[in-house]
C-alpha positions as CSV (number, residue, x, y, z in Angstrom):
1,X,109.0,79.4,63.9
2,X,108.7,79.1,60.3
3,X,112.4,78.3,59.8
4,X,112.4,75.4,62.1
5,X,109.3,73.9,60.4
6,X,111.0,74.1,57.0
7,X,114.0,72.5,58.5
8,X,112.0,69.4,59.7
9,X,110.2,69.1,56.5
10,X,113.3,69.3,54.4
11,X,115.7,66.5,55.0
12,X,118.2,67.7,52.7
13,X,119.8,70.8,51.4
14,X,117.8,72.5,48.9
15,X,119.8,74.0,45.8
16,X,118.3,75.4,42.7
17,X,119.4,77.4,39.7
18,X,117.7,80.1,37.7
19,X,113.9,80.7,37.9
20,X,112.7,81.4,34.5
21,X,109.5,81.6,32.6
22,X,109.3,79.9,29.0
23,X,110.5,82.8,27.1
24,X,113.5,83.5,29.4
25,X,115.1,80.0,29.8
26,X,116.9,79.4,26.7
27,X,120.4,79.9,28.2
28,X,119.7,77.9,31.4
29,X,118.2,75.2,29.4
30,X,120.9,74.5,26.9
31,X,122.1,71.4,28.6
32,X,118.6,70.4,30.1
33,X,116.8,67.1,28.9
34,X,113.7,67.8,26.7
35,X,111.4,65.5,28.7
36,X,110.6,64.0,31.9
37,X,111.7,60.3,32.2
38,X,110.0,57.4,34.0
39,X,109.5,58.0,37.5
40,X,110.1,55.3,40.3
41,X,108.1,57.2,42.8
42,X,105.8,54.9,45.0
43,X,103.0,55.8,47.3
44,X,103.9,56.9,50.8
45,X,102.6,54.5,53.5
46,X,102.5,57.3,56.1
47,X,102.6,61.2,56.1
48,X,104.6,63.5,57.9
49,X,103.4,66.4,60.2
50,X,104.9,69.6,61.5
51,X,103.2,72.4,63.8
52,X,103.4,76.1,63.4
53,X,101.0,77.5,66.2
54,X,97.6,75.9,64.9
55,X,98.7,75.1,61.3
56,X,99.8,71.4,60.6
57,X,101.5,70.3,57.3
58,X,101.1,66.9,56.2
59,X,103.5,65.9,53.2
60,X,102.5,62.9,51.0
61,X,103.5,60.8,48.1
62,X,100.7,58.9,46.0
63,X,101.0,56.8,43.0
64,X,102.8,58.4,39.9
65,X,100.6,59.9,37.2
66,X,101.2,58.4,33.8
67,X,101.5,60.9,31.2
68,X,102.4,58.4,28.5
69,X,103.7,54.7,28.6
70,X,107.3,56.1,28.9
71,X,106.8,59.1,31.3
72,X,105.5,59.0,34.7
73,X,105.1,62.1,37.1
74,X,105.2,62.1,40.8
75,X,102.1,62.9,42.6
76,X,103.4,64.5,45.8
77,X,103.4,67.6,48.0
78,X,101.6,68.8,51.2
79,X,98.5,69.8,52.5
80,X,98.0,72.2,55.5
81,X,95.1,72.9,57.7
82,X,94.7,74.7,61.0
83,X,91.6,72.8,62.3
84,X,88.9,74.8,60.6
85,X,86.2,72.7,59.4
86,X,84.6,73.0,55.9
87,X,87.5,75.4,55.0
88,X,87.8,76.5,51.2
89,X,90.4,74.7,49.4
90,X,93.3,76.7,48.1
91,X,95.9,75.1,45.6
92,X,99.4,77.0,45.5
93,X,101.1,76.3,42.4
94,X,105.1,77.2,42.4
95,X,107.1,78.4,39.6
96,X,109.5,76.6,37.3
97,X,112.9,76.4,38.4
98,X,115.9,73.9,38.5
99,X,114.2,70.6,40.1
100,X,117.7,68.8,40.7
101,X,120.5,70.0,42.9
102,X,122.8,69.8,40.0
103,X,121.0,72.9,38.3
104,X,119.2,70.6,35.7
105,X,115.7,70.2,34.5
106,X,115.0,66.3,34.7
107,X,113.0,63.7,36.5
108,X,114.0,61.5,38.1
109,X,117.3,63.4,39.1
110,X,120.8,61.7,38.3
111,X,122.1,59.2,40.8
112,X,123.3,60.9,44.1
113,X,121.7,64.2,43.0
114,X,119.1,65.6,45.5
115,X,115.7,66.9,44.2
116,X,114.9,70.6,44.6
117,X,111.5,70.8,46.1
118,X,110.2,74.3,45.2
119,X,106.8,73.5,46.8
120,X,108.5,73.3,50.1
121,X,109.3,77.1,49.5
122,X,105.6,77.9,49.6
123,X,104.9,76.2,53.0
124,X,105.0,79.5,54.8
125,X,102.2,80.6,52.8
126,X,100.1,77.4,53.2
127,X,100.5,77.9,57.1
128,X,99.3,81.5,56.9
129,X,96.3,80.6,54.7
130,X,95.6,77.7,56.9
131,X,95.5,79.8,59.9
132,X,93.3,82.0,58.0
133,X,90.8,79.4,57.6
134,X,91.6,77.5,54.3
135,X,92.9,73.9,53.5
136,X,95.8,74.6,51.5
137,X,97.4,71.9,49.0
138,X,100.9,72.6,47.6
139,X,101.7,70.2,44.9
140,X,105.4,69.5,43.7
141,X,105.4,70.6,40.1
142,X,109.1,70.5,39.7
143,X,109.2,67.3,37.6
144,X,106.1,68.4,35.8
145,X,107.7,71.7,34.6
146,X,111.0,69.9,33.4
147,X,110.5,70.1,29.7
148,X,111.2,73.8,28.4
149,X,108.1,73.6,26.0
150,X,104.8,74.0,27.9
151,X,103.3,71.5,25.3
152,X,106.1,69.2,24.3
153,X,106.8,66.4,24.9
154,X,103.5,66.5,26.8
155,X,100.8,69.2,27.5
156,X,101.9,70.5,30.9
157,X,98.6,72.0,31.7
158,X,96.9,68.7,31.2
159,X,99.4,66.8,33.1
160,X,99.0,69.3,36.0
161,X,95.1,68.5,35.7
162,X,96.0,64.8,36.0
163,X,98.4,65.3,38.9
164,X,96.4,67.8,40.9
165,X,93.2,66.0,39.9
166,X,94.6,62.9,41.9
167,X,95.7,64.7,44.9
168,X,92.1,66.6,45.0
169,X,90.5,63.2,44.8
170,X,92.5,61.8,47.6
171,X,91.8,64.8,49.6
172,X,88.1,64.5,48.9
173,X,88.5,60.7,50.1
174,X,90.3,62.2,53.3
175,X,87.5,64.5,53.9
176,X,85.2,61.5,54.0
177,X,87.6,59.7,56.4
178,X,88.5,57.1,53.5
179,X,92.1,57.9,52.7
180,X,94.8,55.4,52.9
181,X,97.4,58.0,52.5
182,X,96.2,61.1,54.1
183,X,95.8,61.6,58.0
184,X,92.6,60.8,59.6
185,X,92.3,64.2,61.1
186,X,91.5,65.7,57.7
187,X,88.2,64.4,57.8
188,X,85.5,67.0,57.4
189,X,88.2,69.9,57.1
190,X,87.4,71.0,53.3
191,X,84.7,72.6,51.6
192,X,85.1,71.7,47.8
193,X,82.7,73.7,46.4
194,X,85.0,76.7,46.6
195,X,88.5,76.7,45.5
196,X,91.2,79.4,45.3
197,X,94.1,78.8,42.7
198,X,97.3,80.7,43.1
199,X,100.0,80.7,40.3
200,X,103.6,81.9,40.4
201,X,105.4,82.4,37.0
202,X,104.7,79.6,34.5
203,X,101.9,78.2,36.7
204,X,99.8,81.2,35.3
205,X,99.3,78.7,32.5
206,X,96.9,76.7,34.5
207,X,94.4,79.2,35.5
208,X,91.6,78.7,32.7
209,X,92.0,74.8,33.1
210,X,91.5,75.1,36.9
211,X,88.3,77.3,36.3
212,X,87.0,74.7,33.7
213,X,87.6,71.8,36.1
214,X,86.1,73.2,39.4
215,X,83.1,75.0,40.6
216,X,83.4,78.5,42.0
217,X,86.9,79.1,41.5
218,X,88.9,82.4,42.2
219,X,92.2,82.9,40.5
220,X,95.5,84.9,41.6
221,X,98.8,85.1,40.2
222,X,102.0,86.7,41.0
223,X,104.8,87.3,38.4
224,X,102.6,85.4,36.2
225,X,104.1,84.3,32.6
226,X,101.4,85.5,30.2
227,X,102.5,85.6,26.6
228,X,102.4,89.1,24.8
229,X,103.0,89.7,20.9
230,X,106.6,90.5,20.0
231,X,105.6,90.9,16.2
232,X,102.5,91.4,14.1
233,X,101.5,87.8,13.7
234,X,102.1,86.8,17.4
235,X,99.3,86.4,19.8
236,X,98.4,86.9,23.3
237,X,97.8,84.4,25.9
238,X,94.3,83.5,25.9
239,X,91.7,85.7,27.6
240,X,91.2,85.0,31.5
241,X,88.3,82.8,32.3
242,X,85.2,84.6,33.7
243,X,85.9,84.1,37.3
244,X,87.5,86.5,39.7
245,X,91.0,87.2,38.5
246,X,93.7,88.9,40.3
247,X,97.3,89.4,38.7
248,X,100.1,90.9,40.8
249,X,103.5,92.2,39.2
250,X,106.3,93.3,41.3
251,X,107.7,96.6,39.7
252,X,111.2,95.2,40.4
253,X,110.5,92.0,38.7
254,X,113.4,91.2,36.1
255,X,112.1,87.6,35.2
256,X,108.8,87.9,33.6
257,X,108.9,91.7,34.1
258,X,105.3,92.9,34.5
259,X,103.7,90.5,31.8
260,X,100.2,90.4,33.4
261,X,100.0,94.1,33.1
262,X,100.7,94.1,29.4
263,X,98.3,91.1,29.0
264,X,95.2,92.0,30.6
265,X,94.3,95.3,29.0
266,X,94.0,93.3,25.9
267,X,90.8,91.8,27.0
268,X,89.4,95.2,28.1
269,X,86.2,94.4,26.1
270,X,85.7,90.8,27.2
271,X,82.2,90.2,28.4
272,X,82.7,89.3,32.1
273,X,80.5,89.0,35.2
274,X,83.5,89.1,37.3
275,X,86.5,91.3,38.0
276,X,89.7,91.0,36.3
277,X,92.6,93.1,38.1
278,X,96.2,93.9,37.8
279,X,98.3,95.4,40.6
280,X,101.8,96.6,40.1
281,X,103.5,96.7,43.6
282,X,106.7,98.7,44.3
283,X,109.9,97.1,45.4
284,X,109.2,93.4,44.7
285,X,110.7,91.1,42.5
286,X,110.0,87.7,41.1
287,X,111.8,85.1,43.1
288,X,111.7,85.9,46.8
289,X,108.0,84.8,47.3
290,X,109.5,81.3,47.2
291,X,111.5,80.6,50.3
292,X,113.8,77.8,48.6
293,X,115.0,80.5,46.2
294,X,115.4,83.4,48.7
295,X,117.4,81.0,51.1
296,X,119.9,80.7,48.3
297,X,119.8,84.5,47.6
298,X,118.8,84.1,44.0
299,X,117.7,87.7,43.8
300,X,116.3,89.0,40.2
301,X,115.3,92.4,41.3
302,X,116.3,95.7,40.1
303,X,114.1,98.5,41.2
304,X,114.5,102.1,40.1
305,X,117.9,101.2,38.8
306,X,119.1,99.7,41.7
307,X,118.7,96.4,43.6
308,X,115.5,96.5,45.7
309,X,116.0,96.8,49.5
310,X,112.8,94.6,50.1
311,X,113.8,91.3,51.5
312,X,112.4,87.8,51.7
313,X,110.3,88.6,54.6
314,X,108.6,91.6,52.9
315,X,107.9,89.5,50.2
316,X,106.4,86.7,52.0
317,X,104.3,89.1,54.2
318,X,103.1,91.0,51.2
319,X,101.8,87.8,49.5
320,X,100.5,86.2,52.5
321,X,98.1,89.0,53.3
322,X,97.2,90.2,49.6
323,X,96.2,86.5,49.0
324,X,94.3,86.2,52.1
325,X,92.2,89.4,51.5
326,X,91.7,88.2,47.7
327,X,90.2,84.8,48.7
328,X,88.4,86.1,51.7
329,X,86.6,88.6,49.4
330,X,86.1,86.3,46.4
331,X,85.5,82.8,48.1
332,X,83.7,84.0,51.3
333,X,82.0,87.2,50.3
334,X,83.8,89.4,52.8
335,X,84.5,93.2,52.6
336,X,88.0,93.9,51.4
337,X,90.3,96.4,49.2
338,X,89.8,94.9,45.8
339,X,87.6,96.8,43.3
340,X,85.2,94.0,42.2
341,X,82.5,96.3,41.3
342,X,82.6,99.2,38.8
343,X,81.9,101.7,41.4
344,X,84.3,100.5,43.8
345,X,87.2,103.2,44.5
346,X,90.7,102.0,43.1
347,X,93.2,101.5,46.1
348,X,96.5,103.3,46.0
349,X,98.1,100.4,47.9
350,X,97.9,96.8,48.4
351,X,98.7,94.9,51.6
352,X,100.8,97.9,52.7
353,X,102.7,98.4,49.6
354,X,102.2,101.3,47.1
355,X,100.4,99.9,43.9
356,X,98.9,100.8,40.8
357,X,95.8,99.4,39.4
358,X,94.3,98.2,36.2
359,X,90.6,97.1,36.6
360,X,88.1,95.6,34.2
361,X,84.9,95.2,36.5
362,X,81.6,93.9,35.4
363,X,78.9,96.3,34.5
364,X,76.7,97.3,31.6
365,X,79.1,99.9,30.2
366,X,79.2,101.7,26.9
367,X,82.7,101.4,26.0
368,X,85.2,103.0,23.3
369,X,88.2,100.7,22.7
370,X,91.3,101.9,20.7
371,X,91.8,98.5,18.9
372,X,88.0,98.4,17.5
373,X,88.0,98.5,13.7
374,X,85.9,101.6,13.6
375,X,87.8,103.4,16.5
376,X,88.3,107.1,16.0
377,X,89.0,110.2,17.9
378,X,87.5,113.2,16.0
379,X,89.5,116.4,16.5
380,X,92.8,114.7,16.9
381,X,95.6,113.3,14.8
382,X,95.8,110.3,17.1
383,X,98.2,107.6,16.0
384,X,96.6,104.3,16.5
385,X,99.6,102.1,17.0
386,X,101.2,99.2,18.9
387,X,104.5,99.1,21.0
388,X,106.8,96.4,20.1
389,X,110.0,95.2,22.2
390,X,112.7,97.9,21.9
391,X,115.2,95.1,21.1
392,X,113.2,94.3,17.9
393,X,114.1,97.0,15.3
394,X,111.7,96.2,12.7
395,X,109.6,99.1,11.6
396,X,106.0,97.3,11.2
397,X,103.3,99.6,9.7
398,X,101.5,99.8,13.2
399,X,104.6,100.3,15.5
400,X,104.3,103.3,17.6
401,X,107.3,105.9,17.5
402,X,109.8,105.4,20.3
403,X,109.2,107.9,23.3
404,X,111.9,110.4,23.9
405,X,112.0,109.7,27.6
406,X,111.2,106.9,29.9
407,X,109.7,103.5,29.1
408,X,106.1,102.9,28.0
409,X,104.8,99.1,28.3
410,X,101.8,97.9,26.4
411,X,101.4,95.3,23.7
412,X,97.9,96.2,22.6
413,X,96.8,98.9,20.1
414,X,96.4,102.3,21.7
415,X,95.4,105.6,20.6
416,X,98.4,108.1,20.9
417,X,96.8,111.3,21.7
418,X,98.4,114.8,21.9
419,X,96.5,116.9,24.5
420,X,95.8,120.5,23.9
421,X,93.3,123.2,24.4
422,X,91.5,121.8,21.4
423,X,88.8,119.1,22.2
424,X,89.4,115.6,21.3
425,X,86.1,113.7,20.9
426,X,85.9,110.4,22.5
427,X,82.6,108.9,20.8
428,X,81.2,107.0,23.6
429,X,77.6,107.7,24.7
430,X,75.4,106.4,27.6
431,X,71.7,106.8,28.6
432,X,72.6,107.2,31.9
433,X,75.9,106.5,34.0
434,X,77.5,106.9,37.3
435,X,81.2,106.1,36.7
436,X,83.8,106.7,34.2
437,X,86.9,104.6,33.8
438,X,89.8,105.5,31.5
439,X,92.5,102.8,30.9
440,X,95.8,104.8,29.6
441,X,99.1,105.9,30.4
442,X,101.4,109.0,29.9
443,X,103.4,108.7,26.6
444,X,106.5,108.7,28.5
445,X,108.1,110.8,30.8
446,X,108.0,114.7,30.8
447,X,110.8,116.7,29.7
448,X,109.5,119.8,31.0
449,X,109.8,119.0,34.7
450,X,106.0,119.0,35.3
451,X,104.7,116.5,37.7
452,X,102.0,114.9,35.5
453,X,100.2,115.1,32.4
454,X,97.3,117.3,32.7
455,X,93.8,115.9,31.8
456,X,90.5,117.7,31.5
457,X,87.3,115.7,30.5
458,X,83.9,117.2,29.6
459,X,80.7,115.5,29.3
460,X,78.6,116.7,26.3
461,X,75.0,116.0,27.3
462,X,72.2,114.9,25.2
463,X,70.6,118.5,25.6
464,X,73.7,120.0,24.1
465,X,75.1,121.3,27.6
466,X,78.8,120.9,28.5
467,X,79.5,119.5,32.1
468,X,83.0,119.4,33.6
469,X,84.0,116.0,35.0
470,X,86.4,116.5,38.0
471,X,89.7,114.7,37.6
472,X,91.5,113.8,40.5
473,X,94.6,116.0,41.3
474,X,97.2,114.7,41.6
475,X,96.2,112.3,38.8
476,X,97.6,108.9,39.9
477,X,97.6,107.4,36.5
478,X,99.2,110.3,34.6
479,X,101.7,111.4,37.1
480,X,105.4,111.6,36.1
481,X,107.6,108.7,37.7
482,X,111.0,110.2,36.9
483,X,113.5,109.9,39.7
484,X,117.3,110.6,40.2
485,X,118.1,107.2,38.9
486,X,115.2,106.4,36.5
487,X,113.7,108.1,33.5
488,X,110.4,106.7,34.5
489,X,108.3,103.7,33.5
490,X,104.8,103.2,32.6
491,X,101.8,100.8,32.0
492,X,98.2,100.9,31.0
493,X,96.4,101.8,34.4
494,X,92.9,102.7,35.1
495,X,91.4,106.2,36.1
496,X,88.1,105.8,37.7
497,X,85.9,108.9,38.3
498,X,82.5,108.9,40.0
499,X,80.5,111.2,37.8
500,X,79.3,114.5,39.5
501,X,75.5,115.0,40.1
502,X,75.3,117.3,36.9
503,X,76.1,114.2,34.9
504,X,75.1,111.1,36.9
505,X,72.4,109.1,35.3
506,X,71.7,111.9,32.6
507,X,72.1,110.9,28.8
508,X,75.6,111.6,27.4
509,X,76.1,112.0,23.9
510,X,79.9,111.9,24.1
511,X,83.0,113.1,26.0
512,X,85.8,115.5,25.0
513,X,89.4,115.5,26.5
514,X,91.8,118.4,26.6
515,X,94.9,119.0,28.5
516,X,98.8,119.2,28.1
517,X,100.9,116.5,27.0
518,X,100.4,113.1,25.3
519,X,98.5,109.9,26.4
520,X,98.3,106.4,25.1
521,X,94.6,105.7,25.7
522,X,93.6,101.9,25.4
523,X,89.9,102.3,26.4
524,X,87.1,104.3,27.9
525,X,84.0,103.0,29.8
526,X,80.9,104.5,31.1
527,X,79.2,102.5,33.5
């Protein structure tokens, strides 16, 4: 059914070139113009509609948005509903890819060259979310993303705010039955007090602006482009806004890799009232959540050294389910799988796929963070260091040693700790806690064939007694991921342990860790 809908909506063949984040696009952009040119789009007098079970998609084109006297951007896209009144609004923002069929980034396209409408590649998602009870807007951001730089010749985030602000304003008018461009049936359909924002690839730049613009925002990204340092003076992308934040990375993503997984742990010490989560899911890549890209079989995926066997259908089904659950939980207050509170269990899968989790959740935590100026781990010879890209050979003073086997991913300062039978002191104390979280990863793969890096945790109580804290076995965070085709790859993940009754809500003076192997420890929380 979805294929026929897309065929009706798309009057021309959709062609596109490489999908890329700002840091990955140099080769593809050598011949690309550096700015969008004046657009000639005029407001649509009517909308088009298609049916998918109960979901209806209306395409629209409004007056151009003027970025500058010489630069105009089209305000066009689609709105999808399924007859649910007062439905929360979800804005689906697509990735940056060639927006013209001759594989160029320019607006308007050259004479005789068709537009590539990557927004239409997300119609399946809009329909699924609409049927779940949301009003879904998918703006065409192709022309807006045309320049390689997010800030020159115009600020793309501010331009997005103008374009999507105009769409939202027209939809608000339609909600009151006063729009000249959107269908009358949209009256009374949307609740604008709650907004979900989905971001793919470069669209991840938009999150903080959306949270600033609208009330009660919930953010979700897939394959988001988040900048992480490549040298000491380099910076991370800004900290996420204090709104519910979900980032998902496909483990087979060969475009932005797993940028969110490297970015989010930098802000483990951020004072938050809402959860900030990262899931890495097996088998999924970057492009195939967009049907326009999958129809051309533009496949970025490599998983475990081989092309992943998860197709477009698996990508689409996963994303639709993961986002429905997220927005239901964060916008509607329904129960769901996401660990929004400090005592929530961390899931081992998401929407039917194996997943690993990094979780920063709100609580009155006592915290030890490796990057704090006075951070130390008495009893160890811990190396406080940072991992830089392997292609950068410079031996910076704070550079971690290369691991012997496997790949370790992190851009933050971590403590590299050798675990032995001699206790390493983690100087974190609490007047009374219920949960322990450790944000860490193995320091590469084991060369001795063992299945995981052994970790033992002991709480030293205020009265001097020693209480063992049981660590899950097998340990989901410190397991060895070596396979026949891969030496293993690792990211900072969260191990969460509910404290035993002998420790729970009792004064703790410090923790001690022992074990066998080496870990990179980012932070420890006592909630």
